[in-house]
C-alpha positions in Angstrom: -5.8 -3.5 73.8 -4.0 -4.5 76.9 -0.2 -5.0 76.9 1.1 -8.2 75.3 4.2 -10.1 76.1 6.3 -11.7 73.4 9.0 -14.3 74.4 11.7 -14.9 71.8 13.8 -18.0 72.4 16.8 -19.2 70.4 17.1 -22.9 69.6 19.4 -25.3 71.5 23.0 -26.0 70.6 23.7 -27.9 67.4 26.7 -29.6 65.9 27.1 -26.7 63.5 27.2 -24.3 66.5 30.0 -26.3 68.1 32.0 -26.5 64.9 31.6 -22.8 64.2 29.8 -23.3 60.8 27.3 -20.9 59.2 23.9 -22.6 59.6 21.2 -20.5 58.2 18.5 -22.6 56.5 20.7 -25.7 56.7 20.2 -28.1 59.6 22.3 -30.0 62.1 21.3 -32.2 65.0 21.2 -31.0 68.6 24.2 -32.0 70.6 23.8 -33.7 74.0 24.3 -30.3 75.6 21.6 -29.0 73.2 19.1 -31.6 74.4 19.8 -30.6 78.0 19.3 -26.9 77.1 16.0 -27.6 75.4 14.8 -29.4 78.6 16.0 -26.5 80.6 14.1 -24.1 78.4 10.9 -26.2 78.8 11.3 -26.0 82.6 12.0 -22.3 82.5 8.8 -21.6 80.5 6.6 -24.2 82.2 4.7 -21.7 84.3 4.3 -19.0 81.7 0.6 -18.5 80.7 1.3 -19.0 77.0 -1.5 -18.6 74.6 0.5 -19.8 71.6 3.8 -21.2 70.6 5.1 -20.2 67.1 8.2 -22.1 65.8 10.5 -21.9 62.9 9.9 -24.9 60.7 13.6 -25.9 60.7 14.4 -29.2 62.5 16.6 -27.6 65.3 13.8 -25.2 66.3 11.1 -27.9 66.1 13.2 -30.2 68.4 13.8 -27.4 70.8 10.2 -26.3 70.9 9.1 -29.9 71.6 10.5 -29.7 75.1 8.5 -26.5 75.7 5.3 -27.9 74.2 5.6 -31.0 76.5 5.0 -28.5 79.4 2.0 -26.9 77.5 0.2 -29.9 76.1 -3.0 -27.8 75.5 -1.1 -25.8 72.8 -0.5 -26.9 69.3 2.7 -25.4 68.0 2.4 -23.3 64.8 5.4 -23.9 62.5 6.3 -21.1 60.1 9.0 -20.2 57.6 8.7 -16.6 58.8 10.7 -17.4 61.9 13.5 -19.2 60.0 17.1 -18.1 60.4 18.6 -15.6 57.9 19.3 -17.5 54.6 23.1 -17.2 54.2 22.9 -18.8 50.7 26.2 -19.9 49.3 27.9 -19.4 52.7 25.9 -22.0 54.5 28.1 -24.8 55.9 31.2 -22.7 55.7 33.2 -21.8 58.8 32.5 -18.3 60.1 36.2 -17.5 59.9 35.9 -17.8 56.1 32.6 -15.9 55.8 32.9 -12.9 58.0 36.1 -11.4 56.4 34.3 -11.5 53.0 31.3 -9.8 54.5 33.3 -7.1 56.3 35.2 -6.4 53.1 31.9 -5.2 51.7 31.7 -2.8 54.6 35.3 -1.8 54.2 36.0 -3.2 57.7 38.3 -5.7 59.1 37.1 -8.7 61.2 40.6 -9.1 62.5 40.3 -5.8 64.2 37.4 -7.1 66.3 34.6 -6.0 64.0 31.3 -7.7 64.8 27.6 -6.9 64.5 27.9 -4.0 67.0 30.3 -2.3 64.7 27.9 -1.9 61.8 25.4 0.9 61.5 22.3 -1.4 61.4 21.2 -4.9 60.8 20.0 -3.9 57.3 23.6 -2.8 56.5 24.9 -6.2 57.7 22.3 -8.2 55.8 22.9 -6.4 52.6 26.7 -6.9 53.0 26.1 -10.7 53.4 23.9 -10.8 50.3 26.5 -8.7 48.3 29.4 -10.9 49.4 27.6 -14.2 48.3 29.3 -15.2 45.1 26.2 -17.0 43.8 23.7 -14.3 44.9 21.6 -16.8 47.0 21.6 -15.1 50.4 18.6 -13.0 51.7 19.0 -9.3 51.7 17.5 -6.9 54.3 14.3 -6.4 52.4 13.6 -10.1 52.2 14.3 -10.5 55.9 12.0 -7.6 56.8 9.0 -9.2 55.1 9.4 -12.4 57.1 10.2 -10.5 60.4 7.2 -8.2 60.1 4.8 -11.1 59.3 6.1 -13.1 62.3 5.6 -10.2 64.7 2.1 -9.5 63.4 1.2 -13.1 63.9 2.6 -13.2 67.4 0.7 -10.0 68.5 -2.5 -11.4 67.0 -2.1 -14.7 68.8 -1.4 -12.9 72.1 -4.8 -11.3 71.9 -5.8 -9.0 74.7 -3.1 -9.0 77.3 -1.7 -12.5 76.5 1.8 -14.0 76.3 3.2 -15.9 73.3 6.4 -17.7 72.6 8.5 -17.7 69.4 11.2 -20.3 69.0 13.6 -19.0 66.4 17.3 -18.5 65.7 20.1 -16.3 66.9 20.3 -13.8 64.0 16.6 -13.8 63.3 16.0 -13.2 67.0 18.2 -10.2 66.8 16.1 -8.9 63.8 12.8 -9.5 65.6 13.8 -7.8 68.8 15.8 -5.0 67.2 12.9 -3.7 65.3 10.8 -3.6 68.5 13.5 -2.4 70.9 16.7 -1.3 69.2 19.8 -2.2 71.0 19.8 -6.0 71.3 22.2 -6.1 68.4 25.3 -5.7 70.5 24.4 -8.6 72.8 25.5 -12.2 72.1 22.4 -14.4 72.0 23.3 -17.8 73.5 21.5 -21.0 72.6 18.1 -21.2 74.5 18.4 -17.6 75.7 15.0 -15.9 75.9 14.4 -12.2 75.2 11.1 -10.9 76.4 9.5 -7.8 75.0 6.4 -6.0 76.4 4.2 -4.2 73.9 1.9 -1.7 75.5 0.3 0.7 73.0 3.2 2.6 71.4 5.6 1.5 74.2 8.1 -1.3 73.5 10.3 -2.5 76.3 12.8 -5.4 76.6 11.9 -6.5 80.1 14.3 -9.5 80.4 17.1 -11.3 78.6 17.3 -14.7 80.4 20.2 -17.0 79.7 19.3 -19.6 82.4 18.5 -22.3 79.9 21.8 -21.8 78.1 23.5 -23.7 80.9 26.6 -21.6 80.6 
């Protein structure tokens, strides 16, 4: 099989993003800036020879992907729960300033000291800490995320076929999970709204060939 190219895009800015709220499987509308970002993403990807567009079935990703699909009218987007954001369970809708101290307490760390994703040993460790800190036990753990992540990647590679390019429109944390399992190291990068991480898969070789923030309009 020839090398395939997977583009992973984060959704456009939402009201929850602006307010600093944990979003997860909950939804909030795009802001005016988010609408502009989605249009910029569509323009950025307009000339890509995409064979497929796979999209998280949540509203913010569907709305973002619509701007891309408008530039590729021959493609019918495939909506899937596999590309959904991490499910933060009880924490959804709460401010991050309330959630992360509880999560880092599970890791015996201190968010006030600047701890962030890059300070943990792995995404699995962070995911399990989120699940363990949820007082109602509703959040996904690492094993649950891995099932969705691996299914999403398999579907993307299959859709790319022999030497093709495909797009996944997903979420910030899930994008980190998807890319980190292919090319470890994206974990310590912030993923802005409408950023695009592009991974080349060529046999056993995996390479992050670009991390484009043009459509973020930052």
